[in-house]
C-alpha positions as CSV (number, residue, x, y, z in Angstrom):
1,M,64.5,15.2,-12.3
2,T,61.5,14.7,-10.0
3,E,60.9,18.2,-8.8
4,T,59.6,21.1,-10.8
5,T,62.2,24.0,-10.9
6,A,61.6,27.6,-11.7
7,I,61.9,28.4,-15.4
8,D,63.5,31.7,-16.4
9,P,61.7,33.2,-19.4
10,E,65.1,34.0,-20.9
11,I,66.1,30.3,-20.9
12,T,67.1,29.1,-24.4
13,M,65.0,26.4,-25.9
14,R,68.0,24.0,-25.9
15,E,68.4,24.5,-22.2
16,L,64.6,24.2,-21.6
17,L,64.5,20.9,-23.5
18,E,67.5,19.5,-21.6
19,Q,65.7,20.3,-18.3
20,Y,62.2,19.4,-19.4
21,P,62.5,16.8,-22.2
22,G,58.7,16.8,-22.7
23,A,58.4,20.5,-23.2
24,Q,58.3,20.4,-26.9
25,R,55.4,17.9,-26.8
26,A,53.6,20.1,-24.3
27,L,54.1,23.2,-26.4
28,F,52.9,21.5,-29.5
29,K,49.9,20.0,-27.8
30,R,48.5,23.2,-26.4
31,Y,50.0,26.0,-28.6
32,H,51.0,24.3,-31.8
33,I,54.6,25.3,-31.3
34,G,57.6,23.2,-32.3
35,G,56.0,20.3,-34.1
36,C,56.9,21.2,-37.7
37,S,59.1,23.7,-39.7
38,S,56.4,26.3,-39.9
39,C,55.9,26.4,-36.1
40,G,59.4,25.4,-35.0
41,F,62.0,27.3,-33.0
42,Q,65.7,27.6,-32.9
43,P,67.7,26.0,-30.0
44,T,69.2,29.5,-29.3
45,E,65.8,31.3,-29.1
46,T,64.6,32.1,-25.6
47,L,61.2,30.9,-24.3
48,A,60.1,34.5,-24.0
49,G,61.1,35.1,-27.6
50,V,59.2,32.1,-28.8
51,C,56.1,33.2,-26.8
52,A,56.4,36.7,-28.2
53,R,56.4,35.6,-31.9
54,N,53.5,33.2,-31.3
55,E,50.7,35.7,-30.7
56,N,52.4,37.1,-27.6
57,L,51.5,34.1,-25.5
58,P,51.7,34.9,-21.8
59,V,55.1,33.5,-20.7
60,D,53.9,32.7,-17.2
61,Q,51.0,30.7,-18.5
62,V,53.3,28.8,-20.9
63,I,55.8,28.1,-18.1
64,E,53.0,26.8,-15.9
65,H,51.8,24.5,-18.7
66,I,55.3,23.1,-19.2
67,Q,55.7,22.4,-15.5
68,T,52.3,20.8,-15.2
69,S,53.0,18.6,-18.3
70,H,56.4,17.7,-16.8
71,Q,54.7,16.5,-13.6
72,E,52.3,14.4,-15.7
73,D,55.2,13.0,-17.7
74,L,56.9,11.9,-14.4
75,K,53.8,9.9,-13.5
76,A,54.0,8.0,-16.8
77,Q,57.6,7.0,-16.2
78,I,59.5,4.5,-14.1
79,T,63.1,5.1,-13.1
80,P,65.7,2.5,-13.8
81,A,66.1,2.0,-10.0
82,E,62.3,1.5,-9.5
83,L,62.2,-1.0,-12.4
84,A,65.2,-2.9,-11.0
85,E,63.4,-3.2,-7.7
86,R,60.2,-4.5,-9.4
87,L,61.7,-6.9,-11.9
88,D,60.9,-9.9,-9.8
89,E,57.1,-9.1,-9.6
90,E,54.9,-11.6,-11.5
91,G,53.5,-10.4,-14.8
92,I,55.9,-7.5,-15.5
93,R,56.5,-7.0,-19.3
94,L,59.3,-5.1,-20.9
95,V,58.8,-4.0,-24.5
96,D,61.6,-2.4,-26.5
97,I,60.3,-0.1,-29.2
98,R,63.7,0.6,-30.9
99,T,64.9,-0.9,-34.2
100,R,66.0,-4.5,-34.3
101,E,69.6,-3.3,-34.8
102,E,69.5,-1.2,-31.7
103,F,67.8,-4.0,-29.7
104,E,70.4,-6.5,-30.7
105,A,73.2,-4.1,-29.8
106,A,72.0,-3.2,-26.3
107,R,69.0,-4.2,-24.3
108,V,67.5,-4.7,-20.9
109,A,67.5,-8.4,-20.1
110,G,64.1,-9.9,-20.4
111,S,62.8,-7.2,-22.8
112,L,60.9,-8.1,-26.0
113,L,61.4,-6.4,-29.3
114,F,58.2,-4.6,-30.4
115,T,56.8,-6.0,-33.7
116,Q,53.4,-5.9,-35.3
117,D,52.8,-9.5,-34.1
118,L,53.7,-8.5,-30.6
119,M,51.4,-5.5,-30.8
120,Q,48.5,-7.8,-31.6
121,E,49.4,-10.1,-28.8
122,I,49.7,-7.3,-26.3
123,L,46.3,-5.8,-27.2
124,A,44.6,-9.2,-27.3
125,A,46.0,-11.1,-24.4
126,W,48.2,-9.2,-22.0
127,D,47.0,-8.4,-18.5
128,R,46.1,-4.7,-18.5
129,E,46.6,-4.4,-14.7
130,K,50.3,-5.5,-14.7
131,L,53.3,-3.3,-15.2
132,L,54.1,-2.7,-18.9
133,V,57.4,-0.9,-19.4
134,L,58.2,0.6,-22.8
135,I,61.9,1.1,-23.5
136,D,63.7,3.2,-26.1
137,H,67.1,4.7,-26.4
138,H,66.7,7.8,-24.2
139,G,63.1,7.6,-22.9
140,E,61.5,10.0,-25.3
141,R,59.6,8.0,-27.9
142,S,58.6,5.5,-25.2
143,M,56.6,8.2,-23.6
144,E,54.3,8.2,-26.7
145,A,54.1,4.4,-26.6
146,A,53.2,4.5,-22.9
147,A,50.5,7.0,-23.6
148,Y,49.1,4.8,-26.4
149,F,48.9,1.8,-24.1
150,T,47.4,3.8,-21.3
151,G,44.8,4.9,-23.8
152,H,44.1,1.2,-24.4
153,A,43.3,0.6,-20.8
154,F,46.8,-0.6,-19.6
155,E,46.7,0.8,-16.1
156,E,50.5,0.5,-15.5
157,A,52.0,1.4,-18.8
158,K,55.2,3.3,-18.1
159,S,58.2,4.7,-20.0
160,L,61.6,3.8,-18.7
161,R,63.0,7.2,-17.8
162,G,66.2,7.8,-19.7
163,G,65.7,4.6,-21.7
164,V,68.3,1.8,-22.2
165,D,71.0,4.5,-21.9
166,A,70.0,5.3,-18.3
167,W,69.6,1.6,-17.6
168,S,73.2,1.1,-18.7
169,R,74.5,4.0,-16.6
170,E,72.5,3.4,-13.5
171,I,71.8,-0.4,-13.2
172,D,73.7,-2.6,-15.6
173,P,77.0,-1.3,-17.1
174,S,77.3,-4.4,-19.1
175,V,74.6,-3.1,-21.4
176,P,76.6,-1.1,-24.0
177,Q,75.8,2.6,-24.6
178,Y,75.7,3.8,-28.2
179,H,75.1,7.0,-30.2
180,L,73.1,7.2,-33.4
181,E,74.6,9.1,-36.3
C-alpha cells in the first residue's frame, strides 16, 4: 500500500492492522496503546471504542497520527521490486534478522544472517551511505531494525516491505514460503 486511505472510526483493530501494519507501533509510541496487556486491545474492538476507553482520545487525531506514521513507515521501506532493480548496485548489503532456522529454510540470495559479530562489523566498518536492507519474515520486525540503523547514521537503512514472504511471492518463487506455529 503506497497511498493513505480513509480510516473509518468503526474499523476493527484487526482490519486496521491489516491495512496499516505499523498502526500498533504508532498507537503505542504516542498514546501508550497496544504495547502490553494493560494497554492492549482486542482484534474485534473498533478504533472508536479503543479511543473512547483511553481517555476519550479524539478519533480524528488518532486517525491522522496513524496515517502520518504510515507515510513515514513507507519511507523506511523498499519494495521487493525496487530491491530487485537495485541489486546490481555496488555496496548494497542485505541483512536477514530472522532465526538461523528460518534463514536456512528460505532467504533472499546474497543476504547475510544477522549475528552479534555481524552487528559489530556493520557498526564499525560498513559504508553508512550505501543501501542496507533489513529482512525478516513479513517486514514487521525489520522496520525496528531499519530504525535502529538509521539512528546510527545509516542513511539508506530500509526494511524489505513484506519480508522474505513478499520476495518469494513477487520476485523469486523458488524461495519457499513458510508459516510459523
